[in-house]
N, C-alpha and C positions, 0 to 999 in steps of 0.2 A: 502335633495340632500342626497341618503338615504350613506348604510356604508359603509364602503369600506372593501372587505376581498382578500389579499394578498394570495395565494399561494407559501407554501414553498418545492420544491422541494430538497427534503435531495439524496444525492448522496455514496458517501466517505467524508460524512464530519456528523458522524454517532452522534453527542453529542450534549447536548443544553447551553455546558460549551463551550466561548468564540467563540463562533458562531455568524460570525456576520450577516448575514441574518437572521438569525431567534431572533436576538434581533430586529434591524431597522424593523420587518419585525409588530414587533411589535410595533414597534414605528410610523411608519408611518400606519396599519391598526387598522376598528375597532373591525377585527377580521380572526385571522391568523388556514391554514387551512395546515398543515404537511401531505403532502403526502411518500411515500415509491415508486416504482415500480423493483420488481421484473424478469428485462429481459430477457429475455428467452434466448435472446444472449451470454448470459455471461452463456452459460447451455449447450449448441448444444455443435457435437461431430465436431472434429479436421478433418480437413486432415486425418491424421496420425488415425483415430479415436477413439483417446479417449477423457475424457469431458473436454472445453474450462475452466469450472474455478474445481480443482477438488475436492476431500469430506470436505477436512480436513476448507478453506475455507468454503467454503460454511456448513460449521455447525457452523465457527466461525462467518459467516456472518447475519446468519438466530436468529445466539443469539447474536448481538450487534442491529440488528433489534428489538426485540424483548424485549430489554433493554433501545432502545431509547423511545418505545414506551410507555414502562412504569414509564419515567421520565417524560416526555410527561406529562404523567394524573398526575404525583403531580405536576406538575402545571398550575390545570384546564383543563391541550389537548384533540387530541388525537392524534393519523398519525393513518391514511387510508394503507391499507394495498393492491397493484395488485400485479400481476402476466400478467404482460402483454408483450408486445411494448409501451414507454411511451409518442411514438409521436403522438398513438392511445387513452391511458388511463388521457391521462393528462388537451388531447380540451375536454371532456366529467367533470372528474370531473368540472373541469374551468367554462363548461355551470350547469352543476346542483345544483353549489355550489355559483352562479352568482359573478367572479372571477374577482378582476378587473386588474391584478398583477400578475406573474407569476416570485420567484427571485430561482436562486441554487447557485453553485458556479462553478466556472470556470474550468473545464478536460484543459488539454496536447496533451494526444495521441492524435492521429487519431482517434479511437476507436471509445473512448467516446467526442469529438469533432464532431464527422460525427454523433453520436446519440443524438445532443445538438444542434448541425445545420440543422439537420430529426423533433425537435421539437419544435424549433424557426416559422418554415416556421409550424409548424400545427398550433399553437397558430396564428398566422401575418392572415390566413382563416379564425376565431372567430374573428379579431381584439383588439389582446391580447398586452403587452408586455409582450418576457422573459428577466429579469434584470439579467445580470452577474452581479454576486461575487470574489474575488480574495479572498481567503480564508484555502486556504493548508501549504504553505511557512510559514518561521518563517524572512526571510523581504521580508510582502510586494510588491510588485509590483512599488508603486508607493513611494516604501521607496529611492525606489536605486540609484542609485550613475550617471545610461548612460540610456536609453532606452533599450525598448529592443532589439528593430534589431539593438542595441552596443554595449549588450554583451558583454563583452573580450569571446571568445570560448575557451581561459585559463581557467585554474578551477584553479589552484594559483596564475593569475593575478586578479579572482577574486573576490575571498577568499581576495586575500584584500585591495582593493579596496569597495567591499562592507563591510568589519569590521573596516576600515579605515572610511570610509564618509557616511558608514549608520548604525542607528538608527531600536531594536526591537523594536517593539511599545506592549507598556501594554496589557492585555490577556480585550478582550467585557467583559462588562459586561449578566449578568442570569440573564430572565429575573424571574421578580419575579409570575407570572401570562401570563398565557394568556388566549384569550379569545380565541374559536373553535364553528364556525355554530354548530348546531346540526345536527350531525352522525347518518342518519341510517344504514348505513350496513359497518364498522369498514374496514371490514376483514378480514380471521386469517394468520397465522403464514403462509407459510408453509411449509411444514418439507422436510426432504430433500429427499424420495422418491416421488416422486411428483417434485422433477427436475427434477428428472433423475438417484439419485445417490443414494448410499450406506450411511450405516454408518460406518462409522473410528472409525477402532482400537484403544484404546487410550494403548502406547506401554504402560510398567508397565517402561521402560526402558530410561523412558525420568526422565529426569530431571522438566522439569515444563508444566503443563498440560494446555494452554490456553483458558481463556476462553472470549469468545462477549461479548463485552460491555464497554458505557464509564464506569459504574461499577464498574468492573474488571479493566479497565484502570487504573485509577484514584486510583486504591486500590496501584496497579502492581505501578506506579509511588513513590507512597507516601510510598511504603515498602522496592524499590530498593535504594531512598535516604536515612532513616531511617537504615535502614541492615550496610548497607555500614559503616556506621558514629557508630552504634558500634559496627562497628570492627575495629572503632578506625585507620583506613588505614593499609590498606595491602600489605604491599610495590608492587610497582611490578600489582599492583589490575588497567588492563583495564577500563577507570567508558568510555567505547564506546556505540552508542545504541546498540547492540550487543550484549551485557554480559551485559548490561542492560534490554537485549529482550520488549523490546519495543514497536519495528516496527508494527510486528500486528493492532496492536491500532493504531497508527501513517499511517497508508495505509487505513483505515479504517475511521479513524476524530474522535475513538472513544476521542481518543485526539491528541491537535492539536499538534504542533514544539514550537511554543509559550508558550504552559503552560508547557512543557517538557525543555525548556534553561529557565521558568526566577525560576524553582527550580533549573535546575545548579545554577543559581545565587545565589539565597536561600543559597543552603549548598554547595556552592566552598570552602568556606575554610576544608569542612574534606572530599573533592574529591579528592582523585589522583586523576589526571589524565583528572579530570575534562574537558580540551579543547575540551580530546579526543569528546564529549558526544556530545557538537560544534559542534566539526570537521564535524559530520557525518551530521546532524542539515544539513550542509552548503552542502554540494553533493547533497542531496537530493531536494535542492533551487537550485543549478542550471542542475541540472539534470530537474528539470521540465521546468528552465531559456531557458536553447536549444532547446528542444524539442518547446517550444513558439515561440520563432526567429530560427528554421529552419523548424519546423515537422514535418515528415518521410526525412528529407536528417539531417538531423543534424547523421546519421548514414544510410553510404551506400549502405541500407539490398543488395543483390546478392543470390540470393536462387541460382543460378553454374545448372551444367553440371545436372547430371540425376544421385544417387547414384547407386556402384557401389550394386551385392548383401556383398563384402562382407568390404565394407562400412559400410550399415546394421545393418550386426553384430557385428560390432567395436559401433558400436548404442545402438548396442541395451544391449554389454556388460556395454557400461559403462552408463546405466540408469539403470538396475538390476545392478548394481552393485558388475560382475567380472573380474574386466579387469585385479588381480590378485596385484596388487598393493594397499596395505596393506589400508592409509586415504582415497584413493579416492574411495577405496571400502566402505573401511568404514560412509563416507560424502556420498557417495550413500543412502544407508542403512535406515539410521539416516534420509537421506530429506525422502525415500519414506516411512516408518513408521512414520516417526510426523507433515513430513511436514514445518521444521523448519531444519534450518542449518546456521553458523553462520555467516559468511564474511567474513574470510578467507575460513573459508573448501569455500564457492561459487564461490571463488575467485581458488581458486586451483581447485576444480573438472572443475569450463570454463577452465580455463589456458590445463588443460589434456586434452580437449578435441578438445578445437583448434588448439596448440601450437603440440603436440606430435603427439592426434590421423589425428590431421590435417582433424577434421569433420564444419559441414554447420554450423558456430555458429548458426544461428537463428531457428534449431531441437532444440540443450540447451535450451538456451530462452524460447523457447515455451516450451518445457518438464517445464520449470519452472515455468511461468504462471500458468500450472496445475499444482503445485503442491508446492506452496511453500502458505502455509499461513498467509501470509505479502508481497505477494504479492501486487506490483503498481508498475501501463507501463511506465513509463521513471525510476524510478531509475534500473528495472527488463533491460528492454530492453538499457540503459545506460551506465550501465554496464557490457553486458555482448561486448557492438559496442565497450566496452574503451580494455576489452579482448583480443577481437581480431583485435586491432585498426582500427574499421572501425571507431570509434566515431570522428570527427572535430577536436578536438583538441589530437589525440589517440597520446600511444607514446611508443614504445613498453621496453624502459627500465623500464615502473613505475608495469611488471609483468615481469622482462628479468631473474632470477631466476627459477621462478614456473614448468615449468616440473621438472628440479635439485632439488627443496623443495623436489614436490612433493611424486621421490623414496628415498629418503632419510630419508625425520618423524618419526617417533619415528612407525615401527612393530609389534610392543608387550607393547604398549603399554596401559592400560585400558580402552583408552577411544577408542581403535580399537576395540583388541578384544568383550570389550561389546555390539560392534552395528557390529559384526560379525551376519552373520542370522540368525535369530531365531533357529533352525533347527543346524547348524556345532555349535554357543556358545553351543548348550546342552553335547555336544561329550568333 
């Protein structure tokens, strides 16, 4: 009987630690073939003429894939990198390297699941199986106290039952060595220019420069807990994902929710409000499971009537940060200049668009998809649907005073002044 080769298709799981499919492949196969495809679908222009993936996230992605390659090489392996449709590329690679099976982590948002289905269909044509794994959530699907179809639509009920009746699994072991077939053409990392994008400008006002990859993600994770311990618990300091700024690495799977969780458990005695960080991870789980349960029906996406010229101008003012409301404008300036704003700012600018300007929330969500360096489909669209009152369990009271808050936020503070447009701040 010949050697068994498993192709590991990396997507939003760009790590070697706590990566179930990588570990399982090394245990079940003689040879493992790691592959990443830069799918042109994600770099096309949208109906608005803007790129689906902005240059901040694209740069972060390229760095993350490059770091994955280095980490695989340290285990004696290699990463094949290709630009193209995975439904076309993966069957070709599978035949070239005599692959017996393909592993990947299952996604939940419809665009990602459609791509998986196309790959699965293409592989079936050459009699290969695409095996699905669950690896993007804090709580494993099999450990939930209810089947997916019975998951409570209420987040509070979901949280209560999961925390009471489920446990977070330990992180998966890291392979010590990975045997890979002889690769004749591993492929080169694409440049931003090859993906149709320009190099982003690093804004000197940003408090952190996000560098993609598992190595940087683990360093950020370790440094965050080390720093917060050394500060000896600043009173009132919030320890959520948004303050830790781990979300970009979580979004691409450079680090896993379980890694963050167990670091929290290890350091909880030194961290004020540690439960807030776990709460953010639970929200991520909740949105993913809601998409798994409901699909696109999770939110009632209504395109609505054609926009008037006045509505178009209001949207342009919102996205360019020229609404005249200092905090909203500062937040949008920061988003446009860095690809990142914290969760509070996201809620405020989204609430302002939906509640005060009364514009289509789908346009706002699509703009965030382009701009956010930590864009994650379920979290982004789920959050916007909640704010717009379109989710399965949307409750207006959750964002009751959002417009009032936006108007009353400090207008002369350092944050607002710092994130005025560069030309304006110079005066």
